[in-house]
C-alpha positions as CSV (number, residue, x, y, z in Angstrom):
1,M,15.6,-15.4,119.3
2,L,16.2,-14.1,115.8
3,E,15.7,-10.3,115.3
4,Q,12.4,-11.1,113.6
5,V,10.4,-14.4,113.2
6,R,7.6,-14.5,110.7
7,V,4.9,-16.9,112.0
8,A,1.8,-18.4,110.5
9,A,-1.2,-19.7,112.5
10,V,-3.2,-22.1,110.3
11,A,-6.6,-23.6,111.0
12,V,-6.9,-26.5,108.6
13,D,-10.0,-28.6,108.0
14,T,-8.5,-32.0,108.8
15,K,-10.7,-35.0,109.6
16,P,-10.5,-38.2,111.7
17,E,-9.7,-41.4,109.8
18,E,-8.3,-39.4,106.8
19,L,-4.6,-39.4,107.6
20,E,-3.3,-39.3,104.0
21,K,-5.7,-36.5,103.0
22,N,-4.7,-34.7,106.2
23,L,-1.1,-34.9,105.2
24,E,-2.0,-33.4,101.8
25,R,-4.0,-30.6,103.5
26,I,-1.1,-29.7,105.8
27,D,1.4,-29.8,102.9
28,H,-0.9,-27.4,100.9
29,W,-0.9,-24.9,103.7
30,L,2.8,-25.2,104.3
31,G,3.2,-24.2,100.7
32,L,1.0,-21.1,101.2
33,A,2.9,-20.2,104.4
34,A,6.2,-20.6,102.7
35,A,5.1,-18.3,99.9
36,E,4.4,-15.7,102.6
37,K,8.0,-16.1,103.8
38,S,6.9,-17.8,107.1
39,Q,9.6,-19.4,109.2
40,L,7.4,-21.0,111.8
41,V,3.9,-22.5,111.2
42,L,1.4,-23.7,113.9
43,F,-1.4,-26.0,113.1
44,Q,-4.2,-26.7,115.6
45,E,-4.6,-29.4,118.2
46,L,-4.9,-32.9,116.7
47,S,-4.5,-31.4,113.2
48,L,-2.7,-34.4,111.8
49,T,-4.9,-37.3,113.0
50,G,-8.2,-35.3,113.4
51,F,-10.3,-34.5,116.4
52,I,-12.6,-37.3,117.5
53,P,-15.9,-35.7,118.7
54,N,-16.8,-36.7,122.2
55,H,-20.4,-35.5,122.9
56,P,-22.5,-38.6,122.1
57,T,-26.3,-38.4,122.5
58,G,-27.1,-42.1,122.0
59,N,-25.8,-45.3,123.4
60,H,-22.7,-44.1,125.3
61,N,-21.3,-47.6,125.8
62,A,-21.4,-48.5,122.2
63,W,-20.1,-45.1,121.1
64,L,-17.2,-45.3,123.5
65,R,-16.0,-48.7,122.4
66,E,-16.1,-47.8,118.7
67,A,-14.5,-44.4,119.3
68,L,-11.7,-45.9,121.4
69,Q,-10.9,-48.4,118.7
70,I,-10.8,-45.7,116.1
71,A,-8.5,-43.6,118.3
72,R,-6.1,-46.5,118.7
73,L,-6.0,-47.2,115.0
74,S,-5.5,-43.5,114.2
75,A,-2.6,-42.9,116.6
76,V,0.9,-42.6,115.1
77,T,4.3,-43.3,116.6
78,V,6.8,-40.5,117.3
79,P,9.3,-40.9,115.7
80,G,7.9,-43.1,112.9
81,P,7.1,-43.2,109.2
82,I,4.5,-40.4,109.4
83,V,7.0,-38.1,111.1
84,D,9.4,-38.9,108.4
85,Q,6.9,-37.7,105.8
86,L,6.4,-34.5,107.8
87,S,10.2,-34.0,108.0
88,E,10.4,-34.2,104.3
89,M,7.8,-31.5,104.0
90,A,9.7,-29.2,106.3
91,K,12.8,-29.8,104.2
92,Q,11.0,-29.1,101.0
93,H,9.4,-25.9,102.2
94,D,12.5,-24.9,104.3
95,L,10.5,-24.0,107.4
96,W,9.6,-25.1,110.9
97,F,6.1,-26.3,111.8
98,S,4.1,-27.9,114.5
99,V,1.1,-30.3,114.1
100,G,-1.0,-32.1,116.7
101,L,-1.7,-35.8,116.8
102,L,-2.9,-38.8,118.7
103,E,0.4,-40.4,119.8
104,N,0.8,-44.1,120.0
105,A,3.1,-44.6,123.0
106,G,2.6,-48.4,123.2
107,N,0.2,-49.1,126.0
108,L,-1.0,-45.5,126.3
109,L,-2.2,-42.8,123.9
110,F,-1.3,-39.1,124.3
111,N,-2.6,-35.9,122.7
112,S,0.7,-34.6,121.5
113,Q,2.1,-31.6,119.5
114,I,5.3,-32.1,117.6
115,L,7.8,-29.6,116.2
116,I,9.4,-30.4,112.8
117,G,12.3,-28.5,111.2
118,P,14.3,-28.8,108.0
119,T,16.5,-31.4,109.7
120,G,13.6,-33.4,111.1
121,L,11.8,-34.0,114.4
122,C,13.1,-31.6,117.1
123,G,10.4,-31.4,119.8
124,K,7.4,-33.1,121.3
125,W,4.9,-31.9,123.9
126,R,2.1,-34.0,125.5
127,K,-1.1,-32.4,126.7
128,M,-0.7,-32.3,130.5
129,H,-4.3,-31.5,131.8
130,I,-7.1,-33.6,130.3
131,P,-10.7,-32.2,130.4
132,M,-13.4,-34.6,131.4
133,F,-14.8,-35.4,127.9
134,E,-11.4,-36.2,126.6
135,M,-10.3,-38.5,129.4
136,P,-11.4,-41.8,127.7
137,F,-9.0,-41.2,124.8
138,Y,-5.6,-40.2,126.2
139,N,-3.5,-39.8,129.3
140,G,-2.0,-36.7,130.7
141,G,1.6,-36.0,129.7
142,E,4.8,-35.1,131.6
143,A,6.0,-31.5,132.3
144,V,6.7,-29.6,129.2
145,T,10.1,-28.5,128.1
146,V,11.6,-25.8,125.9
147,V,13.2,-26.6,122.5
148,E,16.2,-24.6,121.4
149,T,16.0,-23.8,117.7
150,E,17.6,-21.3,115.3
151,L,14.4,-19.2,115.5
152,G,14.4,-19.0,119.3
153,R,13.4,-21.0,122.4
154,I,10.0,-22.5,121.7
155,G,7.5,-24.3,124.0
156,C,3.9,-25.4,123.7
157,N,0.7,-25.6,125.8
158,I,-2.1,-27.6,124.2
159,C,-5.6,-26.1,124.5
160,F,-6.8,-26.8,128.1
161,D,-3.3,-26.4,129.4
162,S,-3.3,-22.7,128.6
163,L,-6.2,-22.2,131.2
164,L,-3.9,-23.2,134.0
165,P,-1.1,-20.7,134.7
166,E,1.4,-23.3,135.8
167,S,1.5,-24.7,132.3
168,T,3.1,-21.7,130.7
169,R,5.2,-20.9,133.8
170,L,6.9,-24.3,133.4
171,L,8.2,-23.0,130.0
172,A,9.0,-19.5,131.3
173,V,11.4,-20.8,133.9
174,Q,13.3,-22.4,131.0
175,N,13.4,-19.0,129.3
176,A,10.9,-19.7,126.6
177,E,10.5,-16.9,124.0
178,I,7.7,-18.2,121.8
179,V,4.9,-20.4,123.1
180,L,2.6,-22.3,120.7
181,F,-1.0,-22.6,121.8
182,P,-2.9,-25.1,119.6
183,Y,-6.7,-25.4,120.4
184,A,-9.7,-27.5,119.5
185,A,-12.5,-25.5,121.2
186,D,-16.0,-24.5,120.2
187,P,-17.3,-22.1,122.9
188,P,-20.5,-20.1,122.2
189,P,-21.0,-18.2,120.1
190,R,-19.4,-20.7,117.7
191,T,-17.5,-18.1,115.7
192,P,-13.8,-17.1,115.4
193,A,-14.7,-14.0,117.4
194,G,-16.4,-16.1,120.1
195,W,-13.4,-18.4,120.3
196,E,-11.1,-15.3,120.6
197,A,-13.2,-13.8,123.4
198,W,-13.0,-17.1,125.3
199,A,-9.3,-17.8,124.7
200,S,-7.8,-14.3,124.7
201,T,-8.2,-13.7,128.5
202,A,-6.0,-16.7,129.3
203,L,-3.6,-16.1,126.5
204,S,-3.1,-12.5,127.4
205,A,-2.5,-13.4,131.0
206,R,0.0,-16.2,130.2
207,C,2.0,-14.0,127.9
208,A,2.1,-11.0,130.2
209,E,2.8,-13.1,133.3
210,N,5.9,-14.6,131.7
211,G,7.0,-12.0,129.1
212,L,6.8,-14.1,126.0
213,F,5.2,-14.3,122.6
214,G,2.1,-16.5,122.0
215,V,1.0,-18.0,118.7
216,A,-2.5,-19.6,118.8
217,C,-4.9,-21.2,116.4
218,N,-8.1,-23.2,116.7
219,Y,-9.6,-26.2,114.9
220,V,-12.0,-25.5,112.0
221,G,-14.8,-27.4,110.3
222,E,-17.1,-30.3,111.1
223,V,-15.7,-33.6,112.3
224,E,-17.7,-36.8,112.4
225,C,-16.6,-40.1,113.9
226,A,-18.4,-43.1,115.4
227,G,-21.8,-41.6,114.8
228,V,-21.0,-38.3,116.6
229,S,-20.2,-34.9,115.0
230,Q,-18.8,-31.6,116.3
231,N,-18.2,-28.3,114.6
232,F,-15.3,-25.9,115.2
233,P,-15.3,-22.2,114.2
234,G,-11.5,-21.8,113.5
235,G,-9.7,-18.7,114.7
236,G,-6.2,-17.5,115.5
237,L,-4.3,-15.0,117.5
238,L,-0.8,-13.6,118.0
239,V,-0.1,-12.2,121.4
240,G,2.8,-10.0,122.5
241,P,5.0,-10.2,125.7
242,R,2.9,-7.5,127.4
243,G,-0.3,-9.5,126.8
244,E,-1.3,-7.3,123.9
245,S,-3.0,-8.6,120.7
246,L,-0.6,-8.4,117.8
247,A,-2.9,-9.8,115.1
248,T,-6.4,-11.4,115.0
249,W,-8.1,-13.8,112.7
250,P,-9.0,-12.2,109.4
251,H,-11.4,-14.9,108.0
252,P,-15.0,-15.9,108.5
253,G,-15.9,-18.9,110.6
254,D,-16.1,-22.5,109.4
255,Q,-13.4,-21.9,106.8
256,P,-9.7,-22.9,106.8
257,G,-7.4,-19.9,107.0
258,M,-4.1,-18.5,107.9
259,L,-2.9,-15.6,110.1
260,I,0.6,-14.2,109.4
261,G,2.6,-11.9,111.7
262,D,6.1,-10.9,112.7
263,L,7.5,-11.5,116.2
264,K,10.3,-9.0,116.9
265,R,13.1,-9.7,119.4
266,D,13.3,-6.0,120.3
267,D,9.7,-6.1,121.5
268,L,10.6,-9.0,123.7
269,L,13.6,-7.3,125.2
270,Q,11.8,-4.0,125.8
271,A,8.9,-5.8,127.5
272,R,11.3,-7.6,129.8
273,A,13.0,-4.3,130.6
274,E,9.8,-2.5,131.8
275,P,8.6,-2.1,135.4
276,E,5.5,-4.1,134.5
277,Y,7.5,-7.2,133.7
278,L,5.9,-9.5,136.3
279,F,8.3,-12.5,136.0
280,R,11.1,-10.7,137.7
281,F,9.1,-10.3,140.9
282,R,8.6,-14.0,141.5
283,R,9.5,-15.3,144.9
284,P,9.6,-19.1,144.4
285,E,10.8,-19.7,148.0
286,L,7.4,-18.5,149.2
287,Y,5.3,-20.9,147.0
288,R,6.5,-24.3,148.2
289,S,3.3,-24.9,150.2
290,L,1.4,-24.8,146.9
291,C,3.0,-28.0,145.9
292,E,2.8,-29.9,149.2
């Protein structure tokens, strides 16, 4: 990991079925992040293709058929032409960034997060654990891996994955240093502070358990598709390797925004040298029965 990495967590008001406009919105925020000297930018879960709301109150069968068709038409291939456009943005702004998307993998769809650098696509993670309301749209992905970059060793857990400790541990055993946590969540009260109260317990535990940095952001704004709508409050959080909060969301709810902070390698090394560094006390040989 570099001595210091400036990161930006961005909640952008992207919409389903507005791919070209979403690309413009992402490019706009990349420009703002670059102006702040950011080196790594995280956009929320499904930020590129838009979140398809999944709480219908009417005819469920009709909604599901229409929503599934929209999901299939909205999905993009990785790699592919859209990824090429994103790669050009990374080159123009000279930074690394991660966006979420519905991935067209042929006969299946996945909820994926990709990492783009100045030289192009360098990483992809698929959401592993799919909550009930999202199961009609995409399948669970394979075990996540760490991407080696000039900034450091980067991994990702998408939203629901962060609530299961094994998700981040998969990255920690590969010596991850920075983990991206993109969300699309609207827990009550539907405010950035409400989202932070809901998410911070898991995020703090995941980072402290494994001695790594966490960068999190949440979906923002109202989305509408197939006659159903859902509203997200936004929010973002930077977490240190002791589980401590490094920076919290500075904006009101329902508005796009950006959180900027610096992750320092020395903090990571110090945390991993302390008696409270939990990862060193692992005894994997004792845990085999958990997987049987």
